[in-house]
Structures are given as C-alpha cells and as structure tokens.
C-alpha positions as a printed Julia matrix, in Angstrom:
390×3 Matrix{Float64}:
 136.41  178.58  143.11
 133.55  175.67  142.85
 133.94  173.23  140.04
 130.78  173.4   137.61
 128.45  170.76  137.93
 129.16  167.73  135.71
 126.45  166.74  133.3
 124.71  164.09  134.38
 125.89  160.94  132.53
 123.2   159.83  129.58
 121.81  156.3   130.61
 123.62  153.31  128.54
 121.25  151.87  125.49
 118.26  149.9   125.94
 120.35  146.98  124.39
 122.78  147.11  127.28
 120.5   146.91  129.8
 118.74  144.05  128.9
 121.35  141.68  130.46
 120.72  143.26  134.08
 117.03  142.4   133.68
 118.66  138.53  133.94
 120.77  139.72  136.89
 119.8   136.59  138.95
 119.74  134.27  136.12
 122.43  134.85  133.22
 126.07  136.47  133.46
 127.05  138.86  130.83
 129.0   136.4   128.82
 125.91  133.67  128.38
 123.34  136.46  127.26
 124.38  136.01  123.58
 123.18  132.09  124.16
 119.92  133.85  124.08
 120.63  134.8   120.1
 121.99  131.69  118.92
 123.04  128.11  120.0
 126.28  128.19  118.07
 128.45  128.71  121.44
 126.15  126.46  123.72
 128.14  124.1   126.2
 128.16  120.56  125.17
 126.08  119.67  128.82
 123.15  122.79  127.6
 123.17  121.03  124.25
 122.42  117.59  125.27
 119.46  118.4   128.21
 118.29  121.14  125.93
 117.84  118.64  123.0
 116.88  116.13  125.39
 113.91  118.74  126.79
 112.74  119.6   123.22
 112.21  116.01  121.62
 110.5   115.32  124.78
 107.97  118.09  124.65
 107.4   117.55  120.97
 106.79  113.91  121.43
 104.18  114.99  124.15
 102.12  117.39  121.88
 102.28  115.42  118.87
 100.71  112.52  121.2
  98.16  115.31  121.95
  97.49  116.09  118.22
  97.65  112.7   117.32
  94.32  112.02  119.9
  92.79  115.6   119.11
  92.51  115.77  115.28
  90.78  112.34  114.87
  88.31  113.49  117.53
  87.56  116.92  115.52
  86.0   114.95  112.66
  82.87  114.25  114.83
  82.36  118.06  114.5
  82.84  118.32  110.47
  80.57  115.66  110.57
  77.55  117.73  112.31
  78.32  120.4   110.59
  79.75  120.3   107.26
  78.27  118.49  103.61
  79.26  114.66  103.46
  81.53  115.23  100.79
  83.36  117.86  102.43
  83.66  116.07  105.93
  85.02  112.7   103.78
  87.53  114.87  102.35
  88.72  116.34  105.55
  88.47  113.17  107.79
  91.13  111.84  104.94
  93.4   114.81  105.97
  92.98  114.64  109.56
  93.95  110.23  109.66
  97.07  110.95  107.35
  98.21  114.06  109.88
  97.38  111.79  113.17
  99.13  108.86  111.06
 102.34  111.6   111.06
 102.13  112.46  114.64
 101.77  108.69  115.68
 105.01  107.9   113.73
 106.85  111.11  115.41
 105.91  109.72  118.54
 107.11  106.53  117.91
 110.64  107.05  115.66
 111.9   110.2   117.82
 113.68  109.04  121.18
 115.33  111.67  123.3
 119.56  110.93  122.56
 120.73  114.12  123.35
 121.58  115.11  119.92
 120.39  118.88  118.57
 120.38  118.12  115.23
 117.52  115.04  116.23
 115.56  117.23  118.05
 115.75  120.19  115.06
 114.11  117.26  112.74
 111.82  116.45  115.17
 110.88  119.86  116.07
 110.24  120.57  112.21
 108.49  117.64  111.53
 106.22  118.41  114.51
 105.51  121.97  112.8
 105.06  120.81  109.14
 102.58  118.38  109.61
 100.0   121.1   110.51
 101.27  123.51  108.35
 100.52  120.92  105.58
  97.11  120.2   106.97
  96.34  123.8   106.96
  97.33  125.01  103.45
  95.28  121.37  102.34
  92.41  121.86  104.38
  92.19  125.8   102.99
  92.3   124.84   99.48
  89.36  122.12  100.16
  87.33  124.6   102.41
  87.24  126.96   99.6
  85.61  124.91   97.21
  82.74  125.01   99.0
  80.4   127.97   99.79
  79.42  128.0   103.52
  77.15  129.96  105.31
  76.1   129.87  108.93
  77.42  127.42  111.47
  79.1   125.54  108.92
  80.89  128.86  107.92
  81.92  129.5   111.81
  83.27  126.0   112.03
  85.15  126.8   108.93
  86.62  129.78  110.06
  88.06  128.31  113.06
  90.35  126.37  110.64
  92.14  129.9   110.1
  93.19  129.71  113.87
  95.69  126.88  113.37
  98.69  128.77  112.29
  98.36  131.22  115.36
  98.34  127.67  117.86
 101.41  126.58  116.51
 103.29  129.89  117.16
 101.92  130.03  120.17
 103.16  126.21  120.92
 106.56  127.95  120.53
 106.88  128.98  123.39
 106.83  125.89  125.75
 110.21  125.03  124.26
 113.69  126.58  125.57
 114.75  128.05  122.21
 117.07  130.82  121.09
 115.95  133.57  118.97
 117.35  132.68  115.76
 115.86  129.3   116.22
 112.56  130.56  117.41
 112.53  132.94  113.71
 113.62  129.82  111.88
 110.87  127.57  112.83
 108.3   130.43  112.47
 109.49  131.47  109.31
 107.19  128.64  107.39
 103.56  128.97  109.55
 104.24  132.75  108.17
 105.32  131.91  105.04
 102.3   129.36  104.52
 100.01  132.06  105.65
 100.77  134.35  103.41
 101.26  131.61  100.23
  97.01  130.96  101.88
  96.48  134.69  100.68
  98.27  134.73   97.66
  96.55  131.78   96.27
  92.88  133.7    96.84
  94.55  137.2    96.01
  91.55  138.11   94.03
  88.63  137.24   96.51
  91.06  138.11  100.08
  89.62  140.2   102.07
  92.78  142.16  102.61
  92.16  144.51  105.67
  91.38  141.26  107.73
  94.15  139.4   106.06
  96.82  142.04  106.79
  95.19  142.43  110.19
  95.52  137.91  110.67
  99.39  138.41  109.71
 100.51  141.15  111.95
  99.09  139.1   114.73
 100.94  136.11  113.53
 104.25  138.45  113.52
 103.16  139.41  117.15
 102.58  135.87  118.41
 105.91  135.21  116.97
 107.5   137.94  118.94
 105.9   137.14  121.88
 106.6   133.26  122.04
 110.23  134.16  121.17
 110.81  135.81  124.14
 109.37  133.15  126.37
 111.41  130.45  124.61
 114.37  132.92  125.49
 113.43  133.26  128.97
 113.22  129.58  129.34
 116.56  129.03  127.84
 117.99  131.43  130.42
 116.18  129.91  133.07
 117.86  126.51  131.72
 121.38  128.13  131.55
 121.42  129.41  134.87
 120.45  126.02  136.3
 122.87  123.6   134.23
 125.67  126.0   135.43
 124.56  125.52  138.91
 123.77  122.23  138.44
 127.26  121.03  136.61
 129.59  122.89  138.94
 131.67  121.55  141.83
 131.02  124.3   144.42
 134.11  124.17  145.88
 136.73  124.3   143.13
 134.17  125.36  140.44
 135.39  122.55  137.69
 132.63  119.8   136.43
 131.27  117.54  139.55
 131.07  114.08  139.14
 127.4   113.64  137.51
 128.12  116.03  135.04
 131.37  114.84  134.17
 129.73  111.55  133.93
 127.69  112.99  131.0
 130.38  114.78  129.17
 132.43  111.88  129.16
 129.63  109.43  127.8
 128.98  112.19  125.28
 132.64  112.65  124.27
 133.24  108.63  124.11
 129.67  108.85  122.05
 131.61  111.64  119.65
 135.21  109.83  119.52
 133.2   106.8   118.45
 131.19  108.24  115.58
 133.97  109.99  114.4
 136.75  107.17  115.18
 139.11  109.84  116.65
 140.97  109.54  119.72
 140.26  109.91  123.44
 142.33  110.24  125.96
 141.52  110.49  129.54
 143.77  111.0   132.93
 143.11  109.97  136.3
 144.56  112.57  138.71
 145.44  111.8   142.33
 146.22  114.36  144.48
 149.77  112.92  146.25
 149.53  112.81  150.28
 146.43  114.62  150.6
 145.1   113.04  153.66
 147.8   114.72  155.5
 146.96  117.85  155.01
 143.77  117.71  156.47
 145.17  115.67  159.03
 148.09  118.17  160.19
 146.36  121.47  158.83
 142.65  120.91  158.97
 139.79  120.61  156.3
 140.1   124.05  155.24
 143.51  123.93  154.47
 142.71  121.25  152.54
 139.74  122.83  150.54
 142.02  125.75  149.83
 144.64  123.13  148.47
 142.02  121.29  146.18
 140.92  125.05  144.72
 144.83  126.12  144.05
 145.08  122.28  141.83
 142.37  122.58  140.31
 142.84  126.36  139.18
 146.47  125.77  138.44
 145.0   122.57  136.45
 142.5   124.43  134.58
 145.21  126.74  133.48
 147.01  124.26  131.7
 143.89  123.0   129.9
 143.81  123.37  126.1
 140.65  124.07  124.07
 138.49  121.12  124.46
 139.67  119.9   127.23
 137.69  119.29  130.3
 138.2   118.49  133.87
 135.83  117.0   136.34
 136.02  116.68  140.1
 135.72  112.84  140.48
 135.96  112.73  144.18
 137.76  113.84  146.9
 141.18  114.77  146.15
 140.53  112.82  142.35
 140.2   114.53  139.56
 139.57  113.13  135.91
 140.96  115.21  132.86
 138.84  114.59  129.8
 141.33  115.43  126.35
 139.28  114.8   123.03
 141.18  114.58  119.89
 144.22  113.65  121.57
 146.25  110.47  121.35
 148.08  108.77  123.92
 151.52  110.44  122.71
 149.76  114.02  122.99
 148.29  113.55  126.17
 151.64  112.34  128.03
 153.24  116.22  126.13
 149.56  118.0   127.75
 150.37  116.15  131.02
 153.98  116.86  131.14
 153.54  120.45  130.61
 150.76  120.82  133.24
 153.57  118.64  136.04
 156.2   121.49  134.85
 153.77  124.3   135.41
 152.95  122.64  139.04
 150.42  122.27  141.13
 150.73  124.84  143.75
 151.97  124.3   146.91
 151.1   122.54  150.1
 150.27  124.3   153.54
 153.73  123.76  154.71
 155.2   125.31  151.55
 156.24  121.57  149.84
 155.06  121.47  146.44
 151.72  119.53  145.25
 152.24  116.79  143.62
 149.89  114.32  141.69
 149.89  110.36  140.33
 148.56  110.11  137.15
 147.16  107.33  135.2
 146.15  107.98  131.7
 143.99  105.7   128.95
 143.11  106.19  125.6
 140.07  104.9   123.62
 141.62  103.27  120.57
 145.13  102.58  122.22
 142.75  100.4   124.38
 140.17   99.56  122.07
 137.51  100.69  125.01
 134.25  100.11  124.03
 132.92  101.51  127.27
 133.78  104.92  129.08
 133.94  102.76  132.19
 136.44  100.75  130.96
 138.31  103.55  130.0
 138.24  105.02  133.74
 138.99  101.59  134.91
 142.4   101.35  132.51
 143.6   104.9   133.62
 142.5   104.47  137.51
 144.93  101.42  137.78
 147.73  102.96  136.11
 147.18  105.93  138.62
 147.99  103.23  141.32
 150.91  102.22  139.4
 152.09  105.67  139.44
 151.59  105.68  143.27
 153.16  102.22  143.58
 156.21  103.33  141.76
 157.21  106.25  143.86
 154.23  108.83  143.21
 154.21  112.27  141.17
 154.37  110.07  137.92
 152.15  109.88  134.69
 151.84  106.25  133.48
 150.31  105.77  130.17
 150.73  102.07  130.12
 150.95   98.65  131.79
C-alpha cells in the first residue's frame, strides 16, 4: 500500500528569506548587523566611521560652494528685501559647512562620525525652516513663485543623500527623523493656509525616500561587511591578518590610554617550526599552523584578539588584562596545548608578554618590541616558556 503523498512544504516567511538574497555578501550571523550597529566588530566600526566622516566632509564642501552661488538666482527673481534675507541665511549656512569641513577629521571614532553626520543634516534642515518662514511672508507669483517652490525640495535632497552612507536601518531612521519632523513642523506653522492634499502627498514621498535611502545604505553596509571580513582575515588560519591586526592594536592601545586600563600583548612563536617544513613539507606545516591557531582560538577569552603576525608567529591582544592575568590566561593556553606535530610530538611555543602600564609604553610598536624581546629570551632559556619580565 503506497503512502499518501505528503503535503508540499510551505515556503519560509519573507523575513527568513531576506538573508538568502545577500548570500554572496553576508553570512547569516551578520544579517542583524544591517539592523543595528550595536554588535559590529571594532575594525568594521573604525573603517565605517572613517568613510562616514570623509563623505560628510565632501558633501559639506559641495554645499559650502553651491549654497552661496544660488544667491545669484535669488537676486535675479526675488525682491531686494527677500534676497537680502535669504543671502544672510545662505552665508550663515556656508560658514557652518566650512567649519564642518575644517574641524572634523576622520579618526575611526563612530561617535565623532555620528556628530559630523548629524551636523551635516542639521545645517540644511535649519536653513529650510528659516527660509520657509521668510518666503511665506512674501506674496510671490510667476517665476519668483516657481523658484521659491524649489526651496521645498531641500528635505527630499537631504533624505536622498542618506543613500551614500553605509548605515544600518536604525541609524537611517534616526537621521531621517529630524527631516520628517521639520516637514511636519513647517506644515503645522501654516496649517490654516495649507494645501492638505499636496502636503500629505509630499510627506508620503519623503517617507518613501526614507525607505529607499535606508535600503541603499543597508546594501552599502552589507557590501562593506563582506569586504572587511575578506580583507581582515588570514586566508590560511582564519585569524586576523597582520595589516588588520596592526589597526586593531592601534585601536586597542588608544582605548587603553583613554580609559587608563591595562593592555597585555603576547608574542607567540611556535618552537622548531622550520623542521616541520623541512621534514614533512609545507602542506604539513600549513596544517600545523591551522591546528595551532584553532587551539589558541579555543582558549581565547571574550575580547581577546589573535593575529597571525607572520610565518609561525602570532600576536595575542588581551584588553583590560594586567600582566598577572595574562600569565594565568597563557598558563591555561599551554595546559590545553597547541596540538601535535606531524611526528606525533606535542607542539610548543615560546611566548613573550608585555603590558602597557607595566612598561609605561606610549607607543604600541614599543609594546611589540618588548614582547618580541621576551619571546627570544624564552627561546634562549630552553623554549616552551612564557617570559613576562626581563
């Protein structure tokens, strides 16, 4: 007797299918990064902040040039009194844009990037509200009325401009809110004479632009997440590569200085690694490297960062960790082991440790030099040791 055909499976809901639309860009665990920046990795945050500030300054420069130039058009079509009022507003906006270009430099700080972006949107929003009040005091007609109507398109330009920034959904909505609120405020100030159908249509279009800009910003963010992930990892071991590791070291060192907290660094060099390549070949050496990296990764605590520095050398960054705590963490690592060599013997490493406060280090490269020196002391003393002084 044949079994009855099973009913066809219902397709998954749309929200579960969205990650598949970006299969070549995002991993499933990265999809939530498009909604909020709260769990972004430090390197992604730093690079995204730098991009936001650079693009903010570029747009501010364009506005600083174009805003006063439009006064020529105002002069040709508006009465002298109205032109003068608008010219003053334009010069004030131009000065604010110039200050934004000169005062904000990219430093990888996301709060600074937020402030720069917020100021960029605040300046034209304030100009829009002020110019709207000035223009409504005049009874314009013909070409003057047509040019004055162009001022109403400024909020649309602002919301469309959000599309060039790699922003999460939450960030897009927060930045778009003041523009939407100002549009509503402009309508409330003139509610007795307002053309309600036109106002509702314009507000709907602004909301639609907000959605489109949010999708464009999230798409940029997804592409940036994928690029950063591919660029920062060592292709063999999967840990951070040297270039991205240097960025992370500089970032962690700066954070340690600002908060006056300890930062420990361990320089790990696998013992007698050259003999693996010489006796068993480079493929066996690669497998040993992957095995060691995986073993170290399993021993990492939350916040620890492992970097492949070169060849068989690794750097282990341990934020908020003093030298005593670092010794305990490394003892646990040595106890759990680094795997076995191709001949079955245990893989060992010589480790040098340095800590920012203990060494009174003012430069992250000095911290590396101290840890490197102590790693060589460990080798001289017989290998398979941790040296944190001397």
